[in-house]
VEXDREN-2710 file (C-alpha; in Angstrom, 1 decimal):
% VEXDREN-2710
k/r/px/py/pz
1/UNK/-1.0/-4.6/-179.7
2/UNK/-3.0/-1.9/-182.1
3/UNK/-4.0/0.8/-181.0
4/UNK/-7.2/0.4/-181.4
5/UNK/-7.0/-2.9/-179.0
6/UNK/-5.2/-0.4/-176.1
7/UNK/-8.3/1.7/-176.6
8/UNK/-10.4/-1.4/-176.5
9/UNK/-8.7/-2.7/-173.1
10/UNK/-8.6/0.8/-171.3
11/UNK/-12.0/2.1/-172.0
12/UNK/-14.0/-0.9/-173.1
13/UNK/-15.6/-1.8/-176.2
14/UNK/-17.3/1.1/-177.7
15/UNK/-21.3/0.6/-178.3
16/UNK/-22.4/-0.2/-181.8
17/UNK/-23.7/2.6/-183.4
18/UNK/-27.8/2.2/-183.9
19/UNK/-29.2/1.9/-187.5
20/UNK/-31.2/4.7/-189.4
21/UNK/-34.5/3.2/-188.7
22/UNK/-33.9/2.3/-185.2
23/UNK/-33.1/6.5/-184.5
24/UNK/-36.1/7.7/-186.6
25/UNK/-38.2/5.3/-184.6
26/UNK/-37.2/5.9/-181.3
27/UNK/-37.6/9.7/-182.0
28/UNK/-41.3/9.2/-183.4
29/UNK/-42.4/7.5/-179.4
30/UNK/-40.4/10.0/-177.6
31/UNK/-42.7/12.6/-179.7
32/UNK/-45.6/10.7/-179.2
33/UNK/-45.0/10.0/-175.4
34/UNK/-44.4/14.0/-174.9
35/UNK/-48.3/14.9/-176.8
36/UNK/-49.9/12.7/-174.9
37/UNK/-48.0/14.1/-171.8
38/UNK/-48.9/17.5/-172.7
39/UNK/-52.3/16.8/-173.3
40/UNK/-52.6/15.2/-169.7
41/UNK/-51.0/18.0/-168.5
42/UNK/-53.8/20.8/-170.4
43/UNK/-56.4/18.4/-168.6
44/UNK/-55.5/19.0/-165.4
45/UNK/-54.6/22.1/-165.5
46/UNK/-58.7/23.0/-167.0
47/UNK/-59.1/21.0/-163.8
48/UNK/-57.4/22.8/-161.4
49/UNK/-58.9/26.1/-163.3
50/UNK/-62.6/25.4/-161.7
51/UNK/-63.9/27.3/-159.4
52/UNK/-65.0/26.6/-155.4
53/UNK/-67.8/23.6/-155.3
54/UNK/-70.6/24.4/-153.8
55/UNK/-69.9/22.8/-150.6
56/UNK/-66.4/24.4/-150.4
57/UNK/-68.3/28.0/-150.8
58/UNK/-70.6/27.0/-147.8
59/UNK/-68.2/26.3/-145.7
60/UNK/-66.1/29.4/-146.7
61/UNK/-69.0/30.8/-146.3
62/UNK/-69.6/29.9/-142.8
63/UNK/-65.9/31.4/-142.3
64/UNK/-67.1/34.8/-143.7
65/UNK/-69.9/34.6/-140.8
66/UNK/-67.7/33.7/-137.6
67/UNK/-65.3/36.9/-138.8
68/UNK/-67.4/39.0/-139.4
69/UNK/-69.6/37.9/-135.7
70/UNK/-65.4/38.4/-134.7
71/UNK/-65.3/42.2/-135.7
72/UNK/-68.6/43.0/-134.5
73/UNK/-67.9/41.5/-131.2
74/UNK/-64.5/44.1/-130.9
75/UNK/-67.0/47.2/-131.6
76/UNK/-69.5/45.9/-129.2
77/UNK/-69.1/48.3/-125.9
78/UNK/-70.6/46.5/-122.2
79/UNK/-70.0/47.6/-118.5
80/UNK/-66.6/46.7/-118.9
81/UNK/-66.0/47.9/-121.9
82/UNK/-66.6/51.4/-122.3
83/UNK/-65.4/51.9/-126.6
84/UNK/-65.3/50.2/-129.4
85/UNK/-61.5/48.4/-130.6
86/UNK/-61.5/49.2/-133.8
87/UNK/-58.1/47.9/-134.1
88/UNK/-59.0/45.2/-133.4
89/UNK/-62.3/44.9/-135.4
90/UNK/-60.8/45.8/-139.3
91/UNK/-58.6/43.0/-139.9
92/UNK/-61.5/40.7/-139.3
93/UNK/-63.4/42.7/-141.3
94/UNK/-61.1/42.9/-143.7
95/UNK/-60.7/39.1/-143.9
96/UNK/-64.7/38.5/-144.5
97/UNK/-64.5/40.5/-147.8
98/UNK/-61.8/38.8/-149.2
99/UNK/-63.7/35.7/-147.5
100/UNK/-66.4/36.7/-149.8
101/UNK/-65.1/38.0/-152.4
102/UNK/-63.2/34.2/-153.6
103/UNK/-67.0/32.5/-153.4
104/UNK/-68.1/35.2/-155.5
105/UNK/-70.4/37.3/-153.5
106/UNK/-69.0/40.6/-154.2
107/UNK/-71.8/43.1/-152.7
108/UNK/-70.8/41.4/-149.2
109/UNK/-66.7/41.7/-150.1
110/UNK/-66.8/45.8/-150.4
111/UNK/-69.5/46.2/-147.9
112/UNK/-67.3/44.7/-145.2
113/UNK/-64.4/46.0/-147.1
114/UNK/-65.8/49.6/-146.8
115/UNK/-66.1/48.6/-142.9
116/UNK/-62.8/47.9/-142.2
117/UNK/-62.0/50.7/-144.1
118/UNK/-64.2/52.9/-141.1
119/UNK/-62.4/50.9/-138.7
120/UNK/-58.8/51.8/-139.5
121/UNK/-60.0/55.8/-139.6
122/UNK/-61.4/55.5/-136.1
123/UNK/-57.9/54.9/-135.2
124/UNK/-56.4/57.6/-137.2
125/UNK/-54.7/55.0/-139.3
126/UNK/-55.7/57.0/-142.5
127/UNK/-53.3/54.9/-145.2
128/UNK/-54.8/51.5/-144.5
129/UNK/-58.5/53.4/-144.8
130/UNK/-57.6/54.4/-148.3
131/UNK/-56.2/51.0/-149.1
132/UNK/-59.1/48.9/-147.7
133/UNK/-61.4/51.7/-149.8
134/UNK/-59.6/50.7/-153.2
135/UNK/-59.4/46.9/-152.7
136/UNK/-63.3/47.7/-152.6
137/UNK/-63.4/50.0/-155.0
138/UNK/-61.7/47.0/-157.0
139/UNK/-64.3/44.2/-155.7
140/UNK/-67.3/46.5/-157.1
141/UNK/-65.4/47.2/-160.8
142/UNK/-64.9/43.5/-160.9
143/UNK/-68.7/42.4/-159.9
144/UNK/-70.9/40.9/-162.0
145/UNK/-72.7/43.4/-163.6
146/UNK/-70.2/46.0/-162.7
147/UNK/-71.1/48.3/-160.3
148/UNK/-69.2/51.1/-161.7
149/UNK/-70.6/54.3/-160.2
150/UNK/-70.2/52.3/-156.8
151/UNK/-66.1/52.1/-157.2
152/UNK/-66.1/55.7/-158.3
153/UNK/-67.2/56.4/-154.8
154/UNK/-65.2/54.4/-153.1
155/UNK/-62.0/56.1/-155.0
156/UNK/-63.2/59.5/-154.1
157/UNK/-63.5/58.6/-150.5
158/UNK/-59.8/57.1/-150.9
159/UNK/-58.5/60.1/-152.0
160/UNK/-59.9/61.2/-148.8
161/UNK/-58.1/59.2/-147.0
162/UNK/-55.0/59.5/-148.8
163/UNK/-55.3/63.6/-148.1
164/UNK/-55.4/63.1/-144.9
165/UNK/-52.4/60.8/-145.0
166/UNK/-50.6/63.2/-146.8
167/UNK/-49.7/61.1/-150.4
168/UNK/-50.4/63.7/-152.8
169/UNK/-49.5/61.4/-155.6
170/UNK/-52.2/58.1/-154.0
171/UNK/-54.8/61.8/-154.1
172/UNK/-54.6/61.7/-157.8
173/UNK/-54.7/58.7/-158.9
174/UNK/-57.9/58.0/-156.8
175/UNK/-59.0/60.8/-158.5
176/UNK/-58.1/59.6/-161.7
177/UNK/-59.7/56.1/-161.1
178/UNK/-63.2/57.5/-160.6
179/UNK/-62.8/59.7/-163.5
180/UNK/-62.3/56.4/-165.7
181/UNK/-65.0/54.9/-164.5
182/UNK/-67.2/57.6/-165.3
183/UNK/-65.9/58.4/-168.6
184/UNK/-69.1/56.6/-170.4
185/UNK/-71.5/56.7/-167.7
186/UNK/-70.8/61.0/-166.2
187/UNK/-68.9/62.7/-168.7
188/UNK/-68.9/66.0/-166.7
189/UNK/-68.5/64.0/-163.3
190/UNK/-65.8/62.5/-165.0
191/UNK/-64.0/66.2/-166.1
192/UNK/-64.7/67.5/-162.2
193/UNK/-62.9/64.5/-160.9
194/UNK/-59.6/64.6/-163.6
195/UNK/-59.4/68.3/-163.3
196/UNK/-59.5/67.6/-159.4
197/UNK/-56.3/64.9/-159.8
198/UNK/-54.7/67.6/-162.3
199/UNK/-54.7/70.5/-159.5
200/UNK/-53.2/67.9/-156.9
201/UNK/-50.9/67.0/-159.7
202/UNK/-49.4/70.3/-161.1
203/UNK/-50.7/73.0/-158.6
204/UNK/-51.1/76.4/-160.4
205/UNK/-48.0/78.5/-159.1
206/UNK/-45.4/75.1/-160.5
207/UNK/-45.3/77.0/-163.7
208/UNK/-41.5/76.7/-164.3
209/UNK/-39.4/74.3/-164.7
210/UNK/-37.8/73.7/-161.5
211/UNK/-41.7/73.7/-160.3
212/UNK/-42.7/70.9/-162.4
213/UNK/-39.7/68.7/-161.4
214/UNK/-40.8/68.3/-158.2
215/UNK/-43.9/66.4/-159.3
216/UNK/-43.5/63.2/-159.1
217/UNK/-42.9/61.1/-162.1
218/UNK/-45.8/59.0/-161.9
219/UNK/-48.1/61.6/-162.5
220/UNK/-47.1/62.0/-166.1
221/UNK/-49.1/58.9/-166.8
222/UNK/-52.2/60.3/-164.9
223/UNK/-52.1/63.3/-167.1
224/UNK/-52.2/61.2/-170.5
225/UNK/-55.0/59.6/-169.2
226/UNK/-56.9/62.9/-168.7
227/UNK/-55.9/63.7/-172.4
228/UNK/-57.2/60.4/-173.9
229/UNK/-60.5/61.3/-171.9
230/UNK/-60.6/65.0/-173.6
231/UNK/-60.1/63.9/-177.0
232/UNK/-62.8/61.1/-176.9
233/UNK/-65.0/63.3/-175.4
234/UNK/-68.6/63.5/-177.2
235/UNK/-69.2/66.9/-176.0
236/UNK/-67.6/70.0/-177.9
237/UNK/-66.0/71.6/-174.7
238/UNK/-64.2/68.8/-173.8
239/UNK/-61.9/69.6/-176.7
240/UNK/-61.4/73.4/-175.5
241/UNK/-60.2/71.3/-172.5
242/UNK/-58.2/69.4/-174.6
243/UNK/-57.3/72.6/-176.0
244/UNK/-55.7/74.1/-172.4
245/UNK/-54.6/70.4/-171.0
246/UNK/-52.2/70.3/-174.1
247/UNK/-50.0/73.1/-173.5
248/UNK/-49.7/72.5/-169.7
249/UNK/-48.2/69.0/-171.1
250/UNK/-45.6/70.6/-173.2
251/UNK/-44.5/72.2/-169.9
252/UNK/-44.2/69.1/-168.3
253/UNK/-42.9/67.3/-170.7
254/UNK/-40.0/69.0/-171.2
255/UNK/-39.4/69.7/-167.6
256/UNK/-38.6/66.1/-167.3
257/UNK/-37.2/66.0/-171.2
258/UNK/-39.9/63.8/-172.3
259/UNK/-38.8/64.7/-176.1
260/UNK/-41.2/61.8/-178.1
261/UNK/-44.2/62.7/-175.7
262/UNK/-43.7/66.6/-176.5
263/UNK/-42.9/65.9/-180.4
264/UNK/-46.4/63.8/-180.5
265/UNK/-48.2/66.9/-178.5
266/UNK/-46.7/69.7/-180.0
267/UNK/-48.9/67.5/-183.3
268/UNK/-52.1/67.2/-181.4
269/UNK/-52.3/70.9/-180.6
270/UNK/-51.8/71.5/-184.2
271/UNK/-54.3/68.9/-185.1
272/UNK/-57.1/70.2/-182.1
273/UNK/-56.7/73.7/-183.5
274/UNK/-57.4/73.3/-187.6
275/UNK/-60.6/71.0/-186.1
276/UNK/-61.8/73.9/-184.5
277/UNK/-61.5/75.9/-188.0
278/UNK/-58.6/77.7/-186.4
279/UNK/-55.9/78.2/-188.9
280/UNK/-54.0/80.6/-188.2
281/UNK/-53.6/79.7/-184.2
282/UNK/-52.4/76.6/-185.6
283/UNK/-49.6/78.2/-188.1
284/UNK/-48.0/79.8/-184.8
285/UNK/-48.5/77.1/-182.8
286/UNK/-46.6/75.2/-185.5
287/UNK/-43.9/78.0/-185.8
288/UNK/-43.6/77.9/-181.8
289/UNK/-43.3/74.0/-181.8
290/UNK/-40.5/74.7/-184.2
291/UNK/-38.0/76.6/-181.1
292/UNK/-38.0/72.8/-179.6
293/UNK/-34.6/70.9/-179.9
294/UNK/-35.3/68.2/-182.6
295/UNK/-39.0/68.7/-183.5
296/UNK/-38.1/70.1/-186.7
297/UNK/-36.7/67.2/-188.2
298/UNK/-39.4/64.6/-186.2
299/UNK/-41.9/62.8/-188.6
300/UNK/-44.5/64.2/-186.2
301/UNK/-43.4/68.0/-187.3
302/UNK/-44.0/66.5/-191.3
303/UNK/-47.3/65.5/-190.3
304/UNK/-48.2/68.8/-188.7
305/UNK/-46.1/71.2/-191.7
306/UNK/-48.4/69.0/-194.2
307/UNK/-51.5/69.2/-192.5
308/UNK/-51.0/73.2/-191.8
309/UNK/-50.4/73.2/-195.7
310/UNK/-53.3/71.4/-197.1
311/UNK/-55.9/72.7/-194.5
312/UNK/-54.2/76.6/-196.0
313/UNK/-54.8/75.8/-199.7
314/UNK/-58.3/74.0/-198.7
315/UNK/-57.5/70.6/-200.3
316/UNK/-59.3/68.5/-198.8
317/UNK/-58.0/64.7/-200.6
318/UNK/-54.5/66.2/-199.3
319/UNK/-55.7/66.3/-196.2
320/UNK/-57.5/62.6/-197.1
321/UNK/-54.4/61.3/-198.4
322/UNK/-52.7/62.3/-194.7
323/UNK/-55.1/60.7/-192.6
324/UNK/-54.2/57.2/-194.9
325/UNK/-50.7/58.0/-194.4
326/UNK/-47.7/56.3/-192.6
327/UNK/-47.1/59.7/-190.9
328/UNK/-50.5/58.6/-189.1
329/UNK/-48.7/55.7/-187.2
330/UNK/-46.2/58.9/-185.3
331/UNK/-49.8/59.8/-183.8
332/UNK/-51.7/58.9/-180.3
333/UNK/-54.3/56.1/-180.7
334/UNK/-57.3/58.8/-180.0
335/UNK/-55.1/61.7/-181.8
336/UNK/-55.1/59.4/-185.2
337/UNK/-59.6/59.6/-184.2
338/UNK/-59.6/63.2/-183.9
339/UNK/-57.4/64.0/-187.0
340/UNK/-59.8/61.4/-189.0
341/UNK/-62.6/63.8/-188.1
342/UNK/-60.7/66.8/-189.5
343/UNK/-61.7/68.5/-192.5
344/UNK/-63.4/66.1/-194.3
345/UNK/-66.7/64.0/-194.6
346/UNK/-67.3/61.1/-196.3
347/UNK/-63.7/60.7/-197.9
348/UNK/-64.2/64.4/-199.4
349/UNK/-64.7/67.6/-198.2
350/UNK/-66.7/70.8/-199.1
351/UNK/-67.8/73.9/-198.0
352/UNK/-70.7/75.6/-198.4
353/UNK/-70.8/79.5/-199.5
354/UNK/-74.6/81.5/-198.8
355/UNK/-74.5/84.5/-200.8
356/UNK/-76.5/87.4/-200.6
357/UNK/-76.8/89.8/-202.9
358/UNK/-77.8/93.3/-203.0
359/UNK/-77.3/95.4/-206.6
360/UNK/-78.5/99.3/-206.9
361/UNK/-80.2/99.3/-210.0
362/UNK/-83.1/100.6/-211.8
363/UNK/-85.5/98.1/-211.4
364/UNK/-84.0/97.6/-207.2
365/UNK/-84.1/93.8/-208.2
366/UNK/-82.3/91.8/-204.9
367/UNK/-81.2/88.1/-204.6
368/UNK/-80.6/85.1/-202.7
369/UNK/-78.3/82.2/-204.0
370/UNK/-76.7/79.3/-202.5
371/UNK/-73.3/78.3/-204.2
372/UNK/-72.1/74.6/-203.3
373/UNK/-68.3/74.2/-204.0
374/UNK/-65.6/71.8/-203.7
375/UNK/-62.6/72.7/-201.7
376/UNK/-60.1/71.1/-204.3
377/UNK/-60.9/74.0/-206.5
378/UNK/-60.7/77.9/-205.7
379/UNK/-63.8/80.6/-206.9
380/UNK/-63.9/84.0/-207.8
381/UNK/-67.0/86.3/-207.1
382/UNK/-66.9/89.1/-208.6
383/UNK/-70.2/91.3/-206.2
384/UNK/-70.0/94.3/-208.1
385/UNK/-71.0/92.9/-211.3
386/UNK/-73.7/90.0/-209.5
387/UNK/-71.5/87.4/-211.5
388/UNK/-70.1/84.2/-210.0
389/UNK/-67.6/82.0/-211.9
390/UNK/-65.2/79.2/-211.4
391/UNK/-62.2/78.1/-213.1
392/UNK/-62.5/76.2/-216.3
393/UNK/-61.9/72.9/-214.2
394/UNK/-64.4/73.9/-211.8
395/UNK/-68.6/72.7/-211.9
396/UNK/-70.1/75.5/-209.9
397/UNK/-73.8/74.6/-208.8
398/UNK/-75.9/77.6/-208.5
399/UNK/-79.6/77.3/-206.9
400/UNK/-81.8/79.9/-206.9
401/UNK/-83.2/80.4/-203.6
402/UNK/-85.7/84.0/-203.3
403/UNK/-85.6/86.8/-206.0
404/UNK/-87.6/89.9/-205.1
405/UNK/-88.6/92.7/-207.1
406/UNK/-88.6/96.3/-205.7
407/UNK/-89.0/99.2/-207.6
408/UNK/-87.1/101.2/-205.4
409/UNK/-83.6/102.1/-206.1
410/UNK/-80.8/100.9/-203.2
411/UNK/-78.7/103.6/-202.6
412/UNK/-75.5/101.5/-202.1
413/UNK/-74.9/97.5/-203.3
414/UNK/-73.1/95.3/-201.0
415/UNK/-72.8/91.3/-200.1
416/UNK/-73.0/89.4/-197.2
417/UNK/-71.1/86.0/-197.5
418/UNK/-71.6/83.3/-194.9
419/UNK/-69.2/79.7/-195.1
420/UNK/-70.2/77.1/-193.6
421/UNK/-67.5/74.4/-193.3
422/UNK/-69.2/70.5/-193.3
423/UNK/-70.0/70.3/-189.5
424/UNK/-72.3/73.0/-189.7
425/UNK/-70.1/75.7/-188.2
426/UNK/-70.4/79.5/-189.7
427/UNK/-67.9/82.2/-189.5
428/UNK/-69.6/85.4/-191.2
429/UNK/-67.4/88.0/-193.5
430/UNK/-68.6/91.7/-195.1
431/UNK/-67.3/92.1/-198.5
432/UNK/-67.5/95.9/-199.6
END
């Protein structure tokens, strides 16, 4: 008996191999079945996602009314019941609020959640009261249309509850949540709330690395949110506060050894100072930042150094090139938006110089002229001779504004130069 015959006797004859055409047809059939099955499942999924029907909503509305009545019954008093039972009423009001939320009645939902919070606070359960107010705030913020101001007020009340409960991180978080809701509505109030959160997270006396390390790590994201708000603010005073806040972030990031965030903040400080036209302070901040380990070799440092050198040279094209360079990706998004406003307008930076020249002569003439200059050129002002000239490659447009003749000789000559940047800010220098 051959080996093949022995195998057949022991294990049975092998199944005949399918032809290639049969295999292909089977695969196509399986694919078709899978496709039809998936399409059927998708239709089922869409059906599941549908909301409650009107009949179901009516049933839920009656359930909520029963829960509200039960809660009010706990709060009622009588001859034999001298005090309200807030411990029993609170869960009834919470259940009613969630039921109203399920049927889309957000207003009733947050009203009864607020009532549940009041009952929790009545028997000194401040943590539960804070949680109920946070739930009420979420209902108000997600309503149609969103009631952001009402939601912010709920978060502020929640901060008070968390303060009595003793959870300072939740206090700061509630203030931060309220501020986020008001950013587009009331910048001044949002700033006040962010400052409240910061004072809770980082007390004034916490100025050492050891003290800052005691801060809860969740506070880092709250401080970042405040910085993003300050950078986006429409009011110029917010950028001033952003610089103060950035210096605090440096201390916090050093304490927590958050090197990546530290490097980004160092670059942001230089950008903020150059945006405010304080080149000297920007250079000093850059030099100070080099003391941080590893920063000198970072991409953020490379960007800050390039920007500083371009700003010192009044090199508009170099600043514009930086705004579109790959180094921008190493900055945070809101810092990128601020950087796009630095030193340039419509792709080319310009400076305006208004020169008032008074010369002593026999005729005693006096004139005021305006000189328009692009930042990539350098100008030479020869005040003593009353001559304005540029380099060979420079085009200078001089417009005579006023010329007055006086017969009285002037005892001395002086020139007053006023520089205006592209944003309309000005700074005066007296040239003798």
